[in-house]
Kinemage of the C-alpha trace (Angstrom):
@kinemage 1
@onewidth
@group {chain A} dominant
@subgroup {mainchain}
@vectorlist {calphas} color= white
{ca glu a 1} P 0.051 0.293 -0.174
{ca gly a 2} L 3.444 2.209 0.952
{ca glu a 3} L 4.345 2.034 -2.190
{ca glu a 4} L 1.397 2.696 -4.086
{ca glu a 5} L 0.809 6.333 -2.531
{ca glu a 6} L 3.929 6.429 -3.422
{ca glu a 7} L 2.568 6.737 -6.983
{ca glu a 8} L -0.083 8.717 -6.897
{ca asp a 9} L 1.819 11.935 -4.974
{ca leu a 10} L 4.157 11.166 -6.991
{ca leu a 11} L 1.858 11.300 -10.231
{ca glu a 12} L -0.040 14.271 -8.794
{ca thr a 13} L 4.047 16.502 -8.307
{ca leu a 14} L 4.293 15.654 -11.729
{ca cys a 15} L 1.132 16.959 -12.755
{ca gly a 16} L 1.902 19.763 -11.561
{ca val a 17} L -0.782 19.982 -8.128
{ca his a 18} L 1.337 21.090 -5.679
{ca asp a 19} L -0.260 20.372 -1.942
{ca pro a 20} L 0.894 23.911 -0.642
{ca glu a 21} L 1.033 22.149 3.073
{ca arg a 22} L 3.275 19.009 1.769
{ca cys a 23} L 6.401 20.768 -0.223
{ca leu a 24} L 9.118 24.038 0.468
{ca val a 25} L 10.957 25.947 -1.710
{ca leu a 26} L 14.573 26.518 -0.642
{ca leu a 27} L 16.318 29.750 -2.037
{ca cys a 28} L 19.665 30.477 -2.426
{ca trp a 29} L 20.453 33.730 -2.348
{ca leu a 30} L 23.774 36.169 -2.890
{ca pro a 31} L 25.375 38.281 -0.524
{ca ser a 32} L 25.806 40.924 -3.610
{ca arg a 33} L 22.037 40.769 -5.340
{ca arg a 34} L 18.782 41.516 -3.476
{ca glu a 35} L 15.886 38.577 -5.160
{ca pro a 36} L 17.361 35.075 -4.912
{ca val a 37} L 19.224 33.887 -7.542
{ca gly a 38} L 18.335 30.076 -7.783
{ca phe a 39} L 15.307 28.090 -5.723
{ca ala a 40} L 14.222 24.421 -5.824
{ca leu a 41} L 10.481 23.501 -5.095
{ca leu a 42} L 10.409 20.250 -3.045
{ca cys a 43} L 7.835 18.351 -2.254
{ca arg a 44} L 7.451 16.104 0.413
{ca leu a 45} L 6.090 12.509 -0.688
{ca thr a 46} L 5.459 9.364 0.811
{ca ala a 47} L 8.400 8.028 1.617
{ca ser a 48} L 10.715 10.937 0.277
{ca leu a 49} L 10.953 14.540 -0.893
{ca his a 50} L 10.597 15.015 -3.903
{ca val a 51} L 12.332 17.623 -6.649
{ca ala a 52} L 9.704 19.575 -8.561
{ca asn a 53} L 11.627 22.051 -9.645
{ca leu a 54} L 15.445 23.053 -9.908
{ca cys a 55} L 16.321 26.408 -11.600
{ca val a 56} L 19.038 28.394 -10.703
{ca asp a 57} L 19.581 32.305 -12.420
{ca ala a 58} L 20.474 31.567 -16.558
{ca ala a 59} L 23.952 34.482 -16.306
{ca leu a 60} L 24.722 31.790 -12.873
{ca arg a 61} L 24.882 29.157 -13.748
{ca arg a 62} L 27.635 26.067 -13.904
{ca arg a 63} L 29.142 27.499 -10.846
{ca gly a 64} L 27.635 25.404 -7.681
{ca leu a 65} L 23.922 26.833 -6.867
{ca gly a 66} L 22.242 23.987 -8.191
{ca ala a 67} L 24.474 21.435 -6.803
{ca leu a 68} L 24.223 23.382 -3.616
{ca leu a 69} L 20.421 23.374 -3.880
{ca leu a 70} L 20.287 19.201 -4.666
{ca arg a 71} L 23.148 19.384 -1.014
{ca ser a 72} L 20.735 21.746 1.035
{ca ser a 73} L 17.195 19.014 -0.012
{ca ser a 74} L 18.930 16.324 0.243
{ca ala a 75} L 19.840 17.322 3.816
{ca leu a 76} L 16.191 18.396 4.720
{ca ala a 77} L 15.172 14.759 3.507
{ca ala a 78} L 17.748 13.721 5.837
{ca ser a 79} L 16.824 15.559 8.874
{ca met a 80} L 12.837 14.970 8.180
{ca gly a 81} L 13.975 11.315 7.871
{ca leu a 82} L 13.024 10.514 4.301
{ca his a 83} L 15.854 8.498 3.199
{ca lys a 84} L 15.375 9.435 -0.843
{ca leu a 85} L 15.295 12.278 -2.671
{ca thr a 86} L 14.222 12.267 -6.229
{ca gly a 87} L 13.326 13.869 -9.102
{ca ser a 88} L 12.846 13.551 -12.335
{ca val a 89} L 14.317 14.373 -15.921
{ca ala a 90} L 13.512 14.127 -20.400
{ca ala a 91} L 15.599 11.512 -21.102
{ca ser a 92} L 16.088 13.787 -23.674
{ca ser a 93} L 18.296 16.489 -21.411
{ca leu a 94} L 21.967 14.694 -21.756
{ca his a 95} L 22.772 17.467 -20.123
{ca leu a 96} L 20.793 16.924 -16.739
{ca leu a 97} L 21.563 14.136 -16.622
{ca asp a 98} L 24.802 15.034 -16.302
{ca phe a 99} L 24.260 17.092 -14.063
{ca tyr a 100} L 22.085 14.475 -11.773
{ca ala a 101} L 24.671 12.007 -12.551
{ca arg a 102} L 27.901 14.061 -11.484
{ca leu a 103} L 25.959 14.471 -8.217
{ca gly a 104} L 25.755 10.573 -7.336
{ca ala a 105} L 22.108 10.372 -9.130
{ca ala a 106} L 20.738 7.076 -10.436
{ca ala a 107} L 18.555 6.843 -12.892
{ca leu a 108} L 16.006 4.626 -12.942
{ca pro a 109} L 14.169 3.285 -16.000
{ca pro a 110} L 10.653 5.275 -16.530
{ca pro a 111} L 7.738 3.223 -15.331
{ca pro a 112} L 5.668 0.944 -17.690
{ca cys a 113} L 2.739 3.550 -18.993
{ca gly a 114} L -1.339 1.535 -19.877
{ca pro a 115} L -2.903 -1.211 -18.316
{ca gly a 116} L -0.897 -3.846 -16.804
């Protein structure tokens, strides 16, 4: 049953339905800026914290800010007693797949679609 709940939560998250009571936003600030330069939208699922969105200002990419947001997200998940940080990336986004792989993420095969 727990696995079914996790799948339902994930489908809800992937479809853009974010329950504000289960979501958190981490902001990345630089001392020289008045507004955040990046964020991670995180949604608590049954057994994991899901990265629904990760964004860094285009002018500041490739400086470690995205990695900092993901490491902070992972630490937050652990502090909540969750042992997984999940996310999804289009298979065609090779640069993102490489980015996540460098941070230790493991690619999982896509779930089967349709009946059966």
